[in-house]
C-alpha positions in Angstrom: -20.8 13.6 50.7 -22.2 14.4 47.3 -25.4 16.1 47.5 -28.2 13.8 47.0 -30.6 13.9 44.7 -34.2 14.7 45.3 -36.4 11.8 45.7 -39.9 13.8 46.8 -42.0 13.1 43.5 -42.0 16.8 41.9 -44.6 18.0 39.1 -43.3 19.9 36.8 -44.6 21.2 33.1 -45.1 18.7 30.7 -42.6 18.8 27.8 -43.9 16.8 24.2 -41.1 17.3 21.4 -40.0 14.8 18.8 -36.9 13.8 21.4 -38.2 14.5 24.7 -41.7 13.6 26.9 -42.2 14.2 30.4 -46.0 13.5 31.0 -45.6 12.2 35.3 -44.2 13.6 38.4 -40.4 13.4 38.5 -39.4 11.0 40.0 -42.7 9.4 39.3 -43.9 7.8 42.8 -43.3 4.5 41.7 -39.3 4.9 40.6 -38.9 6.1 44.0 -39.9 2.7 45.7 -37.5 1.1 43.5 -34.9 3.5 44.4 -35.7 2.9 48.0 -35.5 -0.6 47.4 -32.3 -0.3 45.5 -30.9 1.7 48.6 -31.8 -1.0 50.8 -29.9 -3.6 49.1 -26.7 -1.7 47.6 -24.0 0.4 49.0 -24.8 4.1 49.5 -21.8 4.4 46.6 -24.6 3.7 44.1 -26.9 6.1 44.9 -25.4 8.9 43.3 -27.4 9.6 39.7 -30.3 11.6 38.9 -33.3 9.2 40.3 -34.2 8.2 36.7 -35.4 4.3 36.8 -34.0 2.8 33.2 -36.4 0.5 31.5 -35.5 0.9 28.1 -32.5 2.8 26.0 -32.7 3.0 22.2 -30.7 5.4 20.4 -30.0 8.3 21.9 -33.3 7.9 24.0 -33.7 6.5 27.4 -37.1 5.7 28.4 -39.0 5.1 31.5 -41.8 2.6 32.2 -44.5 5.9 33.4 -44.2 7.0 29.6 -41.1 9.9 29.9 -38.4 9.9 27.4 -35.1 11.9 27.7 -32.4 12.4 25.5 -29.4 10.9 27.2 -26.4 13.0 27.3 -24.7 10.0 29.3 -24.1 7.5 27.1 -23.9 5.1 30.4 -20.8 7.4 31.0 -19.5 7.3 27.2 -20.5 3.5 26.7 -23.5 4.0 23.9 -21.1 5.0 21.3 -23.2 3.3 18.0 -26.3 3.9 20.7 -28.3 2.3 23.0 -29.6 -1.3 22.0 -28.2 -0.6 18.1 -30.1 -2.8 16.3 -26.8 -4.3 14.7 -25.5 -5.1 18.3 -28.7 -6.2 19.1 -29.0 -8.8 16.6 -25.2 -9.9 16.7 -25.8 -11.0 20.7 -29.1 -12.5 19.9 -27.7 -14.5 17.5 -24.6 -15.9 19.7 -27.2 -16.8 22.0 -28.8 -18.8 19.7 -25.6 -20.3 18.4 -25.3 -21.4 22.2 -22.2 -20.5 23.0 -21.8 -17.9 26.1 -18.4 -18.5 27.5 -15.0 -20.1 26.5 -12.8 -19.2 29.2 -9.3 -19.3 27.3 -10.4 -21.5 24.9 -9.9 -20.8 21.0 -13.1 -19.5 19.8 -13.6 -17.7 16.4 -15.5 -14.6 17.5 -12.2 -14.2 19.5 -10.0 -14.5 16.7 -12.4 -12.3 14.5 -11.9 -9.5 17.0 -8.6 -9.3 18.0 -7.9 -9.3 14.1 -10.2 -6.5 13.5 -9.1 -4.5 16.8 -5.5 -4.7 15.5 -6.8 -3.5 12.0 -8.8 -0.8 13.6 -5.4 0.7 15.8 -2.4 2.4 13.9 0.4 0.5 12.4 2.9 -1.1 15.1 -0.2 -2.0 17.9 -0.6 -5.1 16.5 -1.7 -7.5 19.5 -4.6 -7.3 21.6 -5.6 -8.8 24.7 -9.0 -8.9 26.1 -10.4 -7.9 29.5 -13.7 -7.0 30.6 -13.3 -3.9 32.5 -11.5 -0.4 32.2 -9.6 -1.1 35.6 -8.4 -4.3 34.7 -7.0 -2.8 31.2 -5.3 -0.1 33.1 -4.0 -2.3 35.5 -2.3 -5.0 32.9 -1.1 -2.1 31.2 1.0 -1.1 34.4 1.9 -4.9 34.9 3.4 -5.2 31.4 5.4 -2.0 31.7 6.9 -2.7 34.7 7.9 -6.0 33.4 9.4 -4.6 30.5 11.0 -2.2 32.1 13.0 -4.7 34.4 13.8 -6.7 31.4 15.2 -4.1 29.7 16.8 -1.7 32.5 17.0 -4.2 35.5 14.9 -4.4 38.8 15.3 -0.7 39.1 13.3 0.0 36.2 9.4 -0.4 37.9 8.7 3.5 38.3 5.1 4.5 37.1 4.2 8.3 36.5 0.9 9.3 36.1 -1.2 12.6 36.4 -3.0 14.6 38.6 -6.8 14.5 38.7 -6.1 11.3 36.6 -8.9 8.6 36.8 -7.7 5.3 36.0 -10.3 3.2 38.0 -10.9 1.5 41.4 -9.2 -1.5 41.7 -6.1 -1.3 43.9 -3.2 -0.7 41.1 -5.3 1.9 38.9 -6.3 3.9 42.4 -2.4 3.9 43.4 -2.0 5.3 39.9 -4.6 7.8 39.4 -4.5 11.1 40.6 -6.6 12.0 43.3 -5.0 11.6 46.7 -8.5 11.3 48.5 -9.0 7.9 46.5 -6.3 6.3 47.8 -6.5 6.8 51.6 -7.8 3.3 52.0 -5.1 1.8 50.5 -2.3 3.8 53.0 0.8 1.9 52.0 1.2 3.4 48.2 3.6 2.1 46.5 6.3 4.4 46.5 7.2 3.9 42.7 4.4 5.5 41.6 4.5 9.1 41.0 2.2 12.2 39.8 2.9 15.1 37.6 0.6 18.2 37.0 -1.7 17.4 33.7 -1.4 20.2 31.1 -4.4 22.0 32.5 -5.1 25.3 30.9 -7.7 26.3 33.8 -5.3 25.3 36.5 -2.1 26.2 35.1 -0.9 29.3 32.9 2.0 27.4 31.8 -0.4 25.0 30.4 -2.6 27.8 28.4 -1.6 28.1 24.7 -3.0 31.3 25.0 -0.6 32.7 27.3 1.7 34.9 26.2 4.7 33.2 27.4 3.5 29.8 27.0 5.9 27.1 25.0 5.6 23.6 24.1 9.2 22.8 25.9 8.3 25.5 28.7 5.2 23.3 29.8 7.0 19.9 29.5 9.0 21.1 32.3 6.6 21.9 34.5 4.9 18.9 33.8 8.3 16.7 34.7 9.5 19.7 37.2 8.1 17.2 40.7 10.4 14.6 39.5 13.2 16.5 39.4 12.2 17.5 42.8 12.5 14.5 43.9 15.2 13.1 42.1 13.8 10.6 39.9 16.2 8.6 37.8 14.2 9.3 34.2 15.5 5.7 33.4 13.9 4.4 36.4 10.9 4.9 34.8 8.9 1.7 33.2 6.0 3.6 31.9 4.4 6.7 31.8 0.0 7.0 31.1 -1.7 9.6 30.4 -5.8 9.6 29.4 -6.1 11.3 26.1 -8.1 13.8 27.8 -9.0 13.6 31.7 -12.7 13.3 32.4 -13.4 16.1 34.4 -11.6 18.4 31.9 -12.3 17.0 28.4 -9.2 19.2 27.4 -6.4 16.9 25.1 -2.7 17.4 25.7 -0.9 19.7 22.7 0.3 18.0 20.1 3.6 19.8 20.9 4.0 18.8 24.4 2.6 15.0 23.2 5.2 14.6 20.6 7.9 16.0 23.3 6.7 13.3 25.5 7.1 10.6 23.0 10.7 11.6 22.3 11.5 11.4 26.0 9.9 7.9 26.5 11.7 7.0 23.6 15.6 8.5 24.8 14.4 6.6 27.8 12.8 3.4 26.7 9.7 4.1 28.9 6.8 2.5 27.8 4.2 5.4 26.9 0.7 4.3 28.0 -2.6 6.0 26.7 -5.7 5.2 28.5 -8.8 5.4 25.8 -11.3 4.0 27.9 -13.4 7.2 26.8 -11.8 8.5 23.8 -11.5 5.7 21.8 -13.7 4.4 19.1 -15.0 7.2 17.4 -15.7 9.6 20.7 -13.3 12.4 19.9 -14.0 11.9 15.9 -11.1 10.3 14.6 -10.6 6.1 16.1 -8.6 7.3 18.6 -8.4 10.1 20.6 -4.3 10.2 20.6 -4.4 10.9 16.3 -5.2 13.8 17.3 -1.7 14.1 18.6 -0.1 12.4 15.7 1.8 10.2 17.7 1.4 6.0 18.6 2.1 5.3 21.9 3.0 1.9 23.0 0.1 0.4 25.0 -3.6 1.5 24.6 -6.3 0.8 27.2 -9.5 0.7 25.9 -13.6 0.2 26.8 -16.5 1.4 27.5 -17.4 2.5 23.9 -15.7 -0.2 22.6 -18.9 -2.4 22.3 -21.5 0.0 22.9 -23.0 -2.2 25.1 -22.0 -5.7 26.8 -18.7 -4.9 29.3 -15.2 -5.9 27.5 -12.3 -3.7 27.6 -8.4 -4.6 25.7 -5.1 -3.7 26.2 -3.9 -2.9 22.4 0.3 -2.6 22.0 4.0 -3.7 20.5 4.2 -7.0 20.2 7.6 -6.8 22.0 6.0 -6.0 25.1 2.3 -7.6 25.0 4.6 -11.1 24.2 6.6 -10.7 27.6 4.5 -13.1 29.6 4.6 -16.8 28.6 1.5 -19.4 27.5 -1.3 -19.2 31.1 0.9 -16.1 32.4 -1.5 -13.5 32.0 -5.3 -14.5 31.3 -8.8 -13.3 32.2 -11.5 -15.6 33.2 -13.9 -14.2 30.8 -11.5 -12.4 27.9 -12.9 -12.8 24.8 -16.4 -13.4 26.0 -18.3 -14.9 23.1 -21.4 -12.2 23.6 -19.1 -9.5 24.4 -17.0 -10.4 21.2 -20.0 -10.1 19.2 -21.6 -6.8 20.3 -18.1 -5.6 19.8 -17.7 -6.7 16.5 -21.0 -5.5 15.4 -20.6 -1.9 17.0 -17.4 -1.4 14.8 -18.6 -2.5 11.9 -21.1 -0.4 12.6 -19.0 2.8 13.4 -17.1 2.0 10.2 -20.2 1.5 7.6 -21.8 4.5 8.7 -19.1 6.8 8.9 -19.8 8.0 12.7 -16.5 9.2 12.9 -17.0 11.7 10.2 -20.4 12.7 12.0 -18.6 13.2 15.5 -16.6 15.7 14.1 -19.4 17.6 12.6 -21.3 17.7 15.6 -18.2 18.9 17.6 -18.7 22.3 15.9 -22.5 21.9 16.8 -21.5 21.9 20.7 -18.3 24.3 19.9 -20.5 27.1 19.4 -23.3 26.5 21.6 -21.5 25.9 24.5 -19.2 28.9 23.8 -22.5 30.7 23.6 -23.9 29.0 26.9 -20.7 30.1 28.3 -20.5 33.9 27.6 -24.0 33.9 28.9 -22.7 32.7 32.3 -19.5 33.9 32.1 -19.8 34.5 36.3 -20.5 30.9 36.6 -19.1 28.9 33.6 -15.6 28.7 34.3 -14.2 26.8 31.6 -15.3 24.8 28.8 -13.2 22.3 26.7 -13.9 19.5 24.5 -13.5 17.4 21.0 -15.6 15.7 18.9 -18.7 14.3 21.7 -17.4 14.7 24.5 -17.6 18.0 26.6 -17.0 19.3 30.4 -18.2 22.3 31.5 -16.8 23.4 35.0 -19.2 25.4 37.2 -17.5 27.8 39.4 -18.8 30.9 42.3 -19.6 33.8 40.8 -16.9 35.2 39.2 -14.1 33.1 40.7 -12.2 30.2 40.3 -13.5 28.3 42.8 -16.0 25.2 42.0 -19.6 25.1 42.6 -20.7 21.6 43.1 -23.8 22.2 44.5 -25.0 24.6 41.3 -23.6 21.8 39.2 -25.8 19.2 40.5 -28.9 21.5 40.8 -28.6 21.8 36.7 -28.4 18.4 36.2 -31.4 17.6 38.4 -33.4 20.8 36.6 -32.4 19.0 32.8 -33.5 16.1 34.4 -37.0 17.5 34.9 -36.9 18.7 31.2 -35.6 15.4 29.5 -32.3 15.7 29.4 -30.6 13.0 31.4 -26.6 13.9 32.2 -24.7 11.8 34.7 -23.8 13.6 38.1 -21.5 16.0 38.1 -18.1 14.3 37.6 -13.5 15.7 38.4 -14.1 17.6 41.1 -17.7 17.4 41.5 -18.6 20.4 39.4 -18.1 19.4 35.7 -21.0 18.8 33.9 -20.2 16.1 30.8 -22.0 17.0 27.4 -21.2 13.0 25.9 -24.2 11.5 24.1 -24.5 8.4 22.0 -22.8 9.2 18.6 -25.6 8.8 16.4 -27.4 11.7 17.8 -28.3 14.3 15.0 -28.1 17.6 14.9 -31.6 18.2 15.6 -31.6 16.6 19.2 -28.2 17.9 19.8 -29.3 21.6 19.5 -32.1 20.7 21.5 -30.8 19.0 24.3 -27.8 22.1 24.7 -30.7 24.9 24.8 -32.4 22.9 27.8 -29.4 22.8 29.5 -28.8 26.5 28.9 -32.9 26.1 30.4 -31.5 24.4 33.1 -28.5 26.9 34.1 -30.5 29.8 34.2 -33.8 27.8 36.4 -31.1 26.8 38.9 -29.6 30.3 39.1 -32.8 31.3 39.9 -32.9 28.7 42.6 -29.7 29.1 43.8 -28.4 30.1 47.3 
């Protein structure tokens, strides 16, 4: 079980800057009471985050009730793209409440019509249909369903195999966890579908063959290494219905190379395979482009979106080619809360804000700020920072035991805890448990971003000084 954050109030030095304020013990004693009540009535699984009791969140800041203020580097796990409580989003939701439409099931609504048109126009040409859902897990499950159904239509009953990647995370429902790349996450299923296959993700930290800096690297060799397990298992490529990948894996924030992505696109075209990109974390400006796969200069057949799509309320979607999306008839593929009016209003306002304020260009500018500062941190702490990768405003820092590639979850945890006490908020380490994610709201300015990264630098030093 992961290390728990300390619930004993600790007196810490006061902090007062334009972007941060720490003026009480951390956690505050009244915050502890609230957390203890949550732990009494919620499952243990909900107790893994730093003990900051959110009272409000605005822009790139999180506030508690007792006067403390944090720079948020979590974005609610990459949700708050256009900022917490974006004023345009807040007004759109309020106006919809006043309009008196809170739900309409699958009956038509004007707000849903506006949103699916907006998303289709936002997406690359050829991704013409949009199916609205509630969560990222729903979107990946739906994409698997569409790929398998389409596969059987074009290739017969045996064309049902789904290929995904080691270390992948596609959600916590049964189908999405079977597709995921973490074996421990599937033990509860027991009878995992034999037609789900995992292959290695081209991770330069784990594999020499995936590192473009290696003298023997080539895109062709990299793709061969990815596909090697399928060849060894005797998988008939023409029986694969879908290949699904995250644009970057959450625990690593490393994009697939352009060359490998193009080979993958050609491979799917050759074998009539639906290529699915899980962009639940990557889309809507997070990587400095509208969609993360645009870095790879290809277009998939289906795209799964969620999280940052609305910057707030629950909404996800699958965007795809018409011939795949229209494979089910009326009432055969629906969802109770599809296109909930409040979520639609929030999403429309968030997309409009993203475009009108040219946040995507802003993110591209902030990318170099992150890269430069995190590279300085990597060099300064090279014995324990084994890996730094990222794009736009999503970066992964993997902590390792001194001078090795063995991950160090305890150190990562201690860095998060130290940063919290200094006024910068990360979510708990992810991936292998040793990855710290830098993913602030896209509206963050350079001053606040540099301040937060400087606090990260201090937190690593402090954690090391106290680390066994």
